[in-house]
N, C-alpha and C positions, 0 to 999 in steps of 0.2 A: 540399912545395909545388913548383910548377913553376918553372923558371928563366925569369925575365921577359925575359932577353936572347935566349932561344931561342923566338922567335915562330914556332910550327909552322904556323900558318895565318894568312894575311894577304890576304884577298880579299873581294870582295862579289859576289854573283850579280847579273848585269845584269838590269834590269827585264824585257827581252824573254825571257831564259832562265828567269827565275822564273815569268813568265806562261806560258811554254810548258810547263814542268814541271808547274805546277798544272793546266794544261789536259789534259796526258797522264794525270794522276791522275784527273781528272774523267772523261776518256774511258773509263778502265777501268771506272768505276762505270756509265757508260752502256752499255758492252758487256755488263755483268752486272746488268741491272735487277732480277733476282730476289733479289739479296742482301738479307738481312734482319738486323735487330737483335733480340736476345732479352734480356728482362729477367732479372735475377739469379734471381728467384723461378721463372721459367719453366725456366731451366737446371737449377735445383736439383731439379726433379722429373723430370729426364731422366738416362739413362745414356748417356754418350758412348763413342766408340770409343777404345780405347787399343791398345797393341801386342798384348796377349793377345786381346781380343775382336775385333780387326781380323781375326785369323786365323779366329776363330769365325764371323764374318760370311762370309768367303770359303768356309769349309767348308759353311756352311748353303746358300749359293748353289749350290755344287756338288751338294749333296744334293737341293735342290729341282729341279735339272735332271735328276738321275738318277731321281727318283721324283716326277713332277709330280702323280700321283694322290693323294698324301699331303697335298697342300696344300688347305685349305678353299677353296671357290669365292669367298669374299669377300676373299681375299688374292691379289693379283696379283704373282707373282714378278718380273715385269718392272719393277714399281715399286720393289721392293727393290733390284734390280740398278741401276736408274737412280739411286736415292739413294746407293748405294755408289760408283758411278762419279763422281757429283758430289762425294762426299767425297774421292775420290782426286784429282780435278781441282783442287778447291780447296786440297788439301794441297800440290800443286805450286805454286800461286799464293802460298800462305802462305810456303812456303820461299823463293820468289823475292823476295817483298816483305819478309820478315823481315830478310834481309841488308841490303837497302836501308834499312829503318827503323832497324836498329842503327847503320849508318853515318851516317844523318842525325842520330840522337840523339848519337852520339859526336862528330860534327863540331860540333853545337850546343853540347855540353858544353865541348869544348875552346875554342871561340871565346868562350864566356861566361867560362870560367875565366881565359883570358888577359886579357880586358878587365877583369874584376873585380880580378885580381891587380895590374895596373898602376894601377887606380883606387885601390886600398887604399894603394899606395905614394904616389900623389899626395896622398891624404888626409893621410898622415903628414907629407909635406913641407909641406902647407898648415898643419898643426898646428904644426910647428916654426917655420915662417915667422911665424905669428901670435904664438907665444911670444917670438920674436926681435924683434917689433915692426915687421915689414916692412909698409909702408903698404898697406892694402887686404886683407892676408892674413887678418885676423881675420874680416872679412865672408865671405870665401870659405870659411874653415874652419867658421864658424858655420852656413852653409847646408848644408855637407856633413855636419856632425856630427848633424844632425837624423835622418839615417838610423839612427843608433846610440843615440838618446836613451833608448829603453826597454830597452836591453840592458845586461848587466853585473850587478853585485851589486844585489840588491833594496834599496830604502831601508828600513832598519829603524830604529825609534826608538832614540835614545841611552839608555843606562841612566841611572837617576837619579844625580845627583851626591851624594857622601857627605854633604854638609852640608844637603841638601834634605830636607824632611820626607817620610816615606813614609806611605802610607795603608793 
């Protein structure tokens, strides 16, 4: 568990900065209007590029250039080259945005973990204050404990008492 006295992040993004960041992200989508989304079933029927077949595609493109007569007329090598170049370009964008996305997720996780850890401590303090009879603490504790009401050990029926008849 993290040390609650070591608050590693303590800030809020200003509304103008948040709006500007969201607009920049939207602008990237506007710059790349051809981006598409594929359904899982669609992807399942395709073979993507990995490190091994990336080299294969490069080798094929070189071979197509060396012997263009071998290519059937219904296949345009320039389309293959354009597809591969787009693959390489989007790879650069993915690498650039992956680092940003990782940092956003880690920052979100840390901020949430710090807030939740302190709130759990406050919950325990409210519980102790309610048990000690501090005025108003029981209402506060009861409101907070709703979050945990269905957690913990399941309610199991008590075993029959020895003097009760069994069926």
